[in-house]
PLY file of the C-alpha trace (Angstrom):
ply
format ascii 1.0
element vertex 142
property float x
property float y
property float z
element edge 141
property int vertex1
property int vertex2
end_header
37.59 29.01 -22.56
37.98 27.66 -20.02
35.65 26.52 -17.30
36.20 29.32 -14.40
36.30 32.69 -17.75
32.68 30.77 -19.09
31.33 30.84 -15.29
33.03 34.70 -14.72
31.33 35.33 -18.02
28.45 34.22 -18.30
26.49 35.73 -15.81
22.49 35.25 -17.32
23.44 31.36 -18.00
24.61 31.14 -13.91
21.37 32.46 -12.78
20.56 28.89 -14.88
21.91 27.13 -12.04
19.66 28.08 -9.57
16.88 27.14 -10.75
15.69 23.67 -9.86
14.88 20.76 -12.99
11.75 19.95 -13.31
10.07 17.15 -15.45
6.74 15.94 -15.89
6.00 12.44 -15.67
2.02 10.63 -16.78
0.68 7.66 -14.50
-1.02 5.39 -16.41
-2.79 3.72 -13.57
-4.00 7.04 -12.80
-4.97 7.97 -15.60
-7.10 4.75 -16.01
-8.13 5.52 -12.72
-9.19 9.11 -13.33
-9.71 8.86 -17.02
-7.82 11.69 -17.93
-4.31 11.97 -18.44
-2.76 12.20 -15.06
0.48 14.55 -14.73
2.67 14.58 -11.70
5.26 17.38 -11.61
8.25 16.05 -9.75
11.90 18.49 -9.18
15.40 18.14 -8.76
16.69 18.20 -4.70
19.35 20.23 -3.43
22.07 18.16 -2.33
22.26 18.97 1.14
18.53 18.26 1.00
19.08 15.46 0.43
21.84 14.42 2.11
19.42 15.19 5.09
16.59 12.76 3.96
19.67 9.84 3.84
20.55 11.11 7.36
17.16 10.44 8.70
16.89 7.12 7.31
20.53 5.80 8.16
20.49 3.89 11.49
24.54 4.46 12.50
26.13 2.08 15.73
29.47 1.93 16.55
30.30 3.81 13.16
29.35 1.30 11.21
25.76 1.32 8.92
23.21 -1.12 10.56
20.27 0.14 8.51
19.15 2.00 5.87
15.41 2.71 5.95
14.40 2.27 1.60
10.88 2.74 1.94
11.50 6.24 4.09
14.08 7.68 2.27
11.35 7.09 -0.98
8.59 8.72 1.14
10.70 12.15 1.85
12.04 11.98 -1.44
9.04 12.44 -2.59
7.68 14.57 -0.32
10.67 16.99 -1.58
10.05 15.87 -5.09
6.75 16.18 -6.26
5.88 19.66 -6.59
2.64 18.93 -8.63
0.07 18.06 -6.79
1.22 19.09 -3.60
1.57 16.04 -1.34
1.00 18.64 2.06
-1.92 19.80 1.31
-4.31 19.72 3.78
-7.72 18.99 1.65
-6.08 16.84 -0.21
-4.93 15.08 2.86
-8.39 15.37 4.15
-9.97 14.17 1.07
-7.88 10.76 1.44
-8.58 10.53 4.64
-5.05 10.35 6.41
-3.47 12.46 8.90
0.24 13.14 7.25
1.16 13.29 3.95
3.79 10.67 4.53
-0.09 8.55 5.58
-0.94 9.92 1.92
1.84 8.57 0.49
1.66 5.04 1.32
-2.00 4.78 0.77
-2.65 6.25 -2.91
0.83 5.02 -4.98
1.76 1.57 -5.21
5.10 0.32 -5.10
6.35 0.44 -9.36
4.33 4.21 -9.15
6.73 5.21 -5.39
10.06 3.57 -7.27
9.25 5.31 -10.63
8.61 9.05 -8.69
11.37 8.67 -6.14
14.11 6.98 -9.41
13.22 10.09 -11.96
14.33 12.64 -8.60
16.81 11.00 -8.27
18.05 11.97 -11.76
16.57 15.17 -11.85
19.34 15.71 -8.54
21.59 14.29 -10.61
21.94 11.17 -8.73
22.15 8.29 -11.67
21.04 5.24 -9.92
21.52 3.28 -13.30
25.70 4.12 -13.47
25.62 3.37 -9.60
24.39 -0.19 -9.78
26.43 -0.60 -13.48
29.62 -0.01 -11.50
28.31 -2.34 -8.55
27.82 -5.08 -11.05
31.35 -3.90 -12.60
33.13 -4.65 -9.61
30.99 -7.97 -8.85
32.21 -9.18 -11.97
36.43 -8.09 -10.88
0 1
1 2
2 3
3 4
4 5
5 6
6 7
7 8
8 9
9 10
10 11
11 12
12 13
13 14
14 15
15 16
16 17
17 18
18 19
19 20
20 21
21 22
22 23
23 24
24 25
25 26
26 27
27 28
28 29
29 30
30 31
31 32
32 33
33 34
34 35
35 36
36 37
37 38
38 39
39 40
40 41
41 42
42 43
43 44
44 45
45 46
46 47
47 48
48 49
49 50
50 51
51 52
52 53
53 54
54 55
55 56
56 57
57 58
58 59
59 60
60 61
61 62
62 63
63 64
64 65
65 66
66 67
67 68
68 69
69 70
70 71
71 72
72 73
73 74
74 75
75 76
76 77
77 78
78 79
79 80
80 81
81 82
82 83
83 84
84 85
85 86
86 87
87 88
88 89
89 90
90 91
91 92
92 93
93 94
94 95
95 96
96 97
97 98
98 99
99 100
100 101
101 102
102 103
103 104
104 105
105 106
106 107
107 108
108 109
109 110
110 111
111 112
112 113
113 114
114 115
115 116
116 117
117 118
118 119
119 120
120 121
121 122
122 123
123 124
124 125
125 126
126 127
127 128
128 129
129 130
130 131
131 132
132 133
133 134
134 135
135 136
136 137
137 138
138 139
139 140
140 141
């Protein structure tokens, strides 16, 4: 059976394609601080939203990329990709004394946690950062 035939015949499988992949990640520092396992649930982000995030974080001048705000790309990715806890929850924002979810992320996560969550959300979304780095290293060698 070829790909087209499998897609047409696999009605139940097709519905699974619409579901966002999720993953649970324990943040060890948080578990230590709270005295219990602190498990964050992350989810994949769709391709259109990932592209929107990239566009928001990229400065283009005269048709050339001038700058990419990597930190803001990570923050926006977390806002869409962290499913639990809800980083936009008003009570959570009040608890940590911040006005916006972006401020919350800046206040509560250290650099390693931010990068870990960002990288795992990217992987769930089909962007394999390690593969891109391997390809770039291979190009440099050649």
